[in-house]
VOGU-3710 file (C-alpha; in Angstrom, 3 decimals, decimal comma):
1> msggvdsavv> 12,323/-102,618/-19,257  14,845/-100,303/-21,891  17,766/-99,716/-19,484  16,224/-96,331/-18,248  14,915/-94,322/-15,055  11,302/-94,167/-16,826  10,766/-98,334/-17,042  12,606/-98,530/-13,841  9,965/-96,623/-11,885  7,312/-98,620/-13,357
11> ayllkkrgyd> 8,538/-101,720/-12,391  8,953/-100,141/-8,875  5,494/-98,469/-8,798  3,823/-101,594/-10,030  5,322/-104,048/-7,184  4,455/-101,406/-4,133  1,315/-101,359/-5,463  0,543/-105,555/-5,215  1,657/-107,163/-8,992  3,641/-109,697/-9,855
21> vvgitmqiwq> 6,081/-108,051/-12,291  8,290/-109,252/-14,484  10,592/-107,256/-16,731  11,334/-107,572/-20,535  14,090/-106,014/-22,380  14,228/-106,305/-25,927  17,555/-107,233/-27,467  17,319/-104,999/-30,981  21,068/-104,148/-31,316  22,695/-104,749/-34,923
31> esqrdprhag> 25,957/-106,284/-35,465  26,738/-103,262/-37,588  26,859/-100,988/-34,534  30,112/-99,891/-33,504  29,466/-100,228/-30,258  26,060/-101,630/-29,188  27,572/-101,224/-25,406  26,734/-97,312/-25,879  23,994/-96,889/-28,050  20,564/-95,558/-26,586
41> ccslgaveda> 17,780/-97,499/-25,467  17,921/-100,959/-25,361  21,371/-101,468/-26,377  23,874/-103,646/-24,145  24,847/-101,588/-21,668  21,121/-100,173/-21,702  20,240/-103,935/-20,950  23,033/-104,479/-18,235  21,318/-100,841/-16,354  18,059/-103,237/-16,580
51> rrsarmldip> 19,780/-105,710/-14,998  20,617/-103,781/-12,130  17,413/-102,084/-12,072  15,659/-106,079/-11,707  17,811/-107,368/-9,332  17,780/-104,124/-6,834  12,924/-104,663/-7,176  13,656/-108,537/-6,986  11,967/-109,223/-9,633  12,380/-111,667/-12,321
61> hyvinfkdqf> 14,064/-110,112/-16,102  14,222/-111,602/-19,372  15,769/-110,180/-22,334  14,044/-111,503/-25,541  15,648/-111,596/-28,940  13,702/-109,269/-31,658  16,647/-107,921/-33,456  15,424/-109,459/-36,678  12,042/-107,973/-36,307  13,051/-104,965/-34,960
71> kqtvidefvr> 15,306/-104,511/-38,412  12,954/-105,565/-40,694  10,534/-103,258/-39,566  12,190/-99,961/-38,155  15,527/-99,980/-39,503  15,026/-101,338/-43,221  11,621/-98,695/-43,132  14,108/-95,974/-41,795  16,406/-96,705/-44,896  13,646/-96,512/-47,726
81> eyaagrtpnp> 11,924/-94,025/-46,630  14,925/-91,367/-46,428  15,876/-92,970/-49,769  12,742/-91,919/-51,031  13,028/-88,133/-49,636  11,185/-88,319/-46,612  11,733/-88,031/-43,060  10,790/-90,639/-40,872  10,461/-90,850/-37,670  11,608/-94,455/-36,125
91> cvtcnkkvkf> 10,420/-93,709/-32,720  6,910/-94,196/-33,866  7,573/-97,308/-35,806  9,308/-98,829/-33,171  6,074/-98,624/-31,144  3,361/-99,688/-33,932  5,498/-102,646/-35,000  7,714/-104,133/-32,166  7,317/-102,439/-28,415  3,542/-102,837/-28,614
101> eamlqksqel> 2,740/-105,587/-31,553  5,722/-108,212/-30,899  6,762/-107,623/-27,622  2,655/-107,336/-26,279  2,764/-110,393/-28,121  5,474/-111,870/-26,010  3,940/-110,755/-22,804  0,908/-112,822/-23,395  2,831/-115,855/-24,312  4,576/-115,280/-21,096
111> gcealatghy> 1,081/-115,368/-19,380  0,898/-112,089/-18,176  -2,090/-109,661/-18,056  -0,934/-106,542/-18,951  2,268/-104,481/-20,550  3,291/-101,520/-19,034  6,089/-99,234/-20,103  7,353/-95,840/-19,018  5,656/-93,633/-21,505  4,270/-90,697/-20,798
121> arlrrdpktg> 0,777/-90,703/-21,239  -2,903/-92,001/-20,449  -5,596/-94,735/-20,919  -8,882/-94,326/-20,572  -12,442/-96,073/-21,334  -14,601/-93,662/-22,935  -18,177/-94,093/-21,100  -20,099/-93,125/-23,672  -18,735/-95,638/-26,665  -16,991/-98,152/-24,326
131> lmrlmrargi> -13,709/-96,932/-26,475  -10,373/-97,208/-25,114  -9,067/-93,824/-25,324  -5,444/-92,237/-25,900  -4,835/-89,429/-23,889  -2,158/-86,690/-23,262  -0,035/-87,039/-20,406  -1,105/-85,162/-17,028  2,706/-83,180/-17,189  2,634/-81,965/-20,359
141> akdqsyvlyg> 6,061/-81,024/-20,942  6,829/-84,985/-21,193  3,655/-85,842/-22,990  4,797/-88,877/-25,649  1,262/-89,721/-26,664  2,018/-88,275/-30,314  4,293/-91,053/-30,736  1,688/-93,517/-29,680  -1,233/-92,584/-31,992  -1,079/-96,044/-33,819
151> ftqaqmegcy> -2,421/-98,065/-30,910  -5,279/-100,220/-31,674  -8,309/-100,591/-29,447  -6,411/-104,072/-28,434  -3,579/-102,956/-27,778  -4,714/-100,500/-25,144  -7,202/-102,915/-23,726  -3,624/-104,695/-22,906  -1,500/-101,845/-21,678  -0,696/-99,637/-18,698
161> fplgempdka> 1,283/-96,174/-18,252  1,816/-95,503/-15,054  4,392/-92,366/-15,091  0,758/-90,986/-17,301  -0,279/-89,231/-14,145  3,065/-88,345/-12,899  3,447/-83,827/-13,059  7,225/-83,793/-14,511  10,432/-86,061/-14,949  11,630/-84,453/-11,489
171> etrrlareag> 9,090/-86,816/-9,314  10,044/-89,610/-11,448  13,995/-89,569/-10,525  12,469/-88,962/-7,024  10,708/-92,290/-7,299  13,693/-93,653/-8,459  16,023/-92,565/-5,630  13,488/-93,251/-3,017  13,672/-96,785/-4,333  17,633/-96,802/-4,622
181> lpvadkpdsq> 17,416/-97,512/-8,215  20,615/-97,339/-9,907  19,385/-95,254/-13,311  17,859/-92,717/-10,893  20,285/-90,025/-12,418  20,955/-91,619/-15,933  20,290/-88,786/-18,517  17,688/-89,466/-20,717  18,755/-90,787/-24,299  18,896/-87,967/-27,002
191> eicfvseagg> 19,661/-90,420/-30,183  17,995/-92,481/-32,619  18,879/-96,270/-30,526  19,859/-97,696/-33,188  22,622/-95,224/-34,599  26,384/-95,451/-32,978  28,390/-94,090/-35,868  30,475/-90,963/-34,860  28,514/-89,089/-37,735  25,174/-90,226/-36,366
201> yreflrksrp> 22,288/-91,031/-39,016  24,018/-89,147/-41,698  27,292/-91,454/-42,016  24,398/-94,792/-40,772  22,659/-94,136/-44,082  25,690/-93,366/-46,269  26,810/-97,010/-45,232  23,608/-98,689/-46,304  22,678/-97,079/-48,708  25,900/-94,983/-51,137
211> dmfeegelit> 23,696/-93,852/-53,826  22,055/-92,037/-51,577  24,831/-90,093/-51,012  25,106/-88,749/-55,296  25,531/-85,529/-56,304  23,346/-83,752/-57,805  21,259/-80,148/-58,841  19,733/-77,707/-55,837  17,790/-75,466/-57,455  14,995/-72,728/-56,376
221> vggerlgthq> 11,007/-73,644/-56,273  11,361/-71,493/-59,686  13,607/-74,345/-61,246  16,718/-71,409/-61,265  20,081/-73,929/-60,799  22,038/-72,605/-57,719  25,195/-75,324/-57,383  24,792/-78,949/-56,331  24,380/-81,230/-53,287  26,404/-84,306/-52,179
231> gvadftvgqr> 23,152/-86,375/-51,659  20,256/-86,113/-50,904  20,161/-88,088/-47,593  21,818/-84,783/-46,235  18,532/-82,632/-46,145  15,183/-82,609/-44,553  12,244/-79,918/-45,542  12,794/-76,649/-43,364  16,750/-77,300/-43,057  18,734/-73,906/-43,253
241> rglgvakgkp> 22,290/-75,013/-42,472  24,946/-77,003/-44,631  22,567/-75,562/-48,183  26,194/-74,597/-49,131  24,683/-71,944/-51,737  23,148/-67,765/-51,047  20,904/-66,007/-52,903  21,023/-62,686/-50,425  18,286/-63,672/-47,930  17,614/-67,084/-46,284
251> lyvieiqpdq> 17,102/-69,979/-47,780  15,484/-73,648/-46,872  14,746/-77,057/-48,084  11,385/-77,013/-49,781  11,279/-80,009/-51,619  13,623/-83,006/-51,877  13,007/-85,051/-55,219  14,741/-88,330/-54,947  14,104/-90,142/-58,652  15,552/-86,663/-59,768
261> nrvvvgtded> 18,640/-86,412/-57,681  16,794/-83,271/-56,770  16,543/-80,613/-53,651  14,454/-77,546/-53,770  14,570/-74,639/-52,242  13,197/-71,971/-51,322  12,348/-68,706/-48,901  10,205/-68,801/-45,693  7,320/-68,582/-47,597  7,535/-71,133/-49,812
271> lklthvrvpa> 7,654/-73,281/-46,408  4,280/-72,483/-45,568  0,943/-75,053/-46,421  -2,048/-74,790/-45,082  -3,210/-78,044/-46,445  -2,072/-81,290/-45,374  -2,774/-85,364/-46,705  -2,217/-88,234/-44,985  -3,124/-91,127/-46,629  -3,738/-94,466/-44,233
281> whwtsvaptn> -5,506/-92,275/-41,647  -5,716/-94,368/-38,853  -8,674/-93,578/-35,773  -7,391/-94,450/-32,362  -9,635/-93,614/-30,203  -12,907/-92,375/-32,042  -15,329/-94,362/-34,629  -14,261/-93,608/-38,094  -16,784/-90,904/-39,339  -16,661/-89,104/-42,598
291> eplrvqakir> -18,020/-86,058/-41,243  -15,437/-82,967/-40,745  -13,813/-82,680/-37,373  -13,048/-79,778/-35,574  -9,139/-80,920/-34,038  -5,782/-79,525/-32,815  -3,434/-80,938/-34,612  0,477/-81,233/-34,922  3,180/-82,232/-37,824  6,079/-82,791/-35,674
301> ynmapqpatl> 6,762/-84,328/-32,241  8,268/-80,659/-30,609  4,854/-78,501/-32,282  2,334/-76,765/-30,432  -1,188/-78,198/-31,417  -2,967/-75,894/-33,955  -6,469/-75,710/-34,498  -7,578/-77,435/-38,071  -10,501/-79,320/-39,399  -9,662/-83,342/-40,096
311> rvedgtatlt> -11,667/-84,496/-43,422  -11,408/-88,341/-44,035  -12,291/-89,855/-47,472  -11,875/-93,606/-47,959  -8,902/-93,654/-45,536  -7,468/-90,678/-46,578  -7,062/-87,006/-44,216  -7,038/-84,143/-44,997  -5,823/-81,430/-42,102  -6,842/-77,699/-43,177
321> fdqpvravtp> -4,756/-75,588/-40,664  -7,219/-72,467/-39,828  -3,269/-70,944/-39,987  -0,536/-71,728/-42,710  1,931/-74,182/-40,610  5,574/-74,463/-41,578  7,943/-77,066/-42,814  5,396/-80,026/-43,023  7,872/-82,828/-43,655  6,576/-86,072/-45,831
331> gqiavayrge> 7,461/-89,238/-43,992  6,800/-87,576/-40,308  3,285/-87,689/-38,647  0,505/-85,659/-37,872  -1,474/-86,277/-35,292  -5,274/-84,459/-34,271  -6,372/-84,586/-31,233  -9,670/-83,365/-29,415  -9,060/-81,759/-26,459  -6,620/-84,433/-24,107
341> tvigggnie> -7,644/-87,107/-26,373  -5,699/-88,426/-29,136  -8,603/-88,805/-32,094  -6,115/-90,337/-34,640  -2,946/-89,780/-37,251  -0,941/-91,118/-39,904  2,339/-90,333/-42,238  2,053/-87,166/-43,947  1,986/-87,614/-47,666
//
C-alpha cells in the first residue's frame, strides 16, 4: 500500500472477495530529503494515507523498513547512471529490486500466499507452454506492463494485479468512493519519489555528485564547437530546450560523452535510428530463442509500440525497427510485445 488510491482499492477489492488481507507499506525515504512528508509514494505522508485506508478497511497494516535496499539499488544506481551519461528509469529498478524482490520475500516471510499491488497490468498462464505471461492492462491508457518487464516466472507466480481488468482510472476512483476510502480523490504522484528538492532531480544530482556539473564543451555531430554547458547531468538525448546555442535551425541533444565532459547536438534527423542494442536482454513471458521474432517494441514508457524484428544472441538483443525511431536514449528501457504479451526487455546501450 503506497498511500495512493490504486493500492487502497486493491486492498478493498481483495477483502470484498473474501481474502485475508494484510497491508504492507515500504519505508524508503532518506534523511537527505528536504521534507519526507510530501516526497511521493511511500513518503511519510503517504504512509499515513495508507494507514488511514487500512484502518477504514479494518485490515492489519505494517510499515517495513526498506530504506537501505532502496538507497543501494535505486538511488545509488540513479546517480551512477546519470554520471555515466545515461538516463535511468528508477521506477523500473524499484519494481525489479525492491517491490518484487525484497518486498515479495518479506510478504512470504509473513506467511502471505501472494503479493497484490495497484499496478495496471495482467498476469495469465499460457495454456500451451505453462509459462506465466505478463500482459497489458485492459484499460490501455493506464497500462504499466512496460515498467514490469523485469518480472521472473517465480515472481509472477506469487503476484496479483486486480486493477489490470479496470477499463480506466475513473472506475478505480469510483470504487474508492464506494468504499469510503480517504484517498479516493488523491492526485497521482508525478515526481520521482525520492526527489523532494525544489530544483527537481537536477538539484538532487547536484547535491549527490557536484562533479557532474562542471563546465564542458557543446559540439555538433560533425565536431564543431558551439559553446559550453554547465554539466552533463543537465541533459538527456532528444532534449531541445536549455542548450543555450542557436544555429539557424532547431538543435537537439544527440549524445552525452561524460568521459570527455561533452554534449553532442544535432538536427532532428540525427536523432533517428533504426537499430537499438540491448545487452542483458530479459525474457519475460516466453522461453529464450535465437530465432528472429516479429514484435511491437517501445523505447520509452509513453511511446506507442512500433513494429520491429527482435534478434538475441548470447544474451544481447538487437531491435531493428521497420521505421526509424526518434531519440533512442541510453539507460532507458526497450520492451518488446507480441499482441498483449510482454516478450522481454532491457536497458538500452
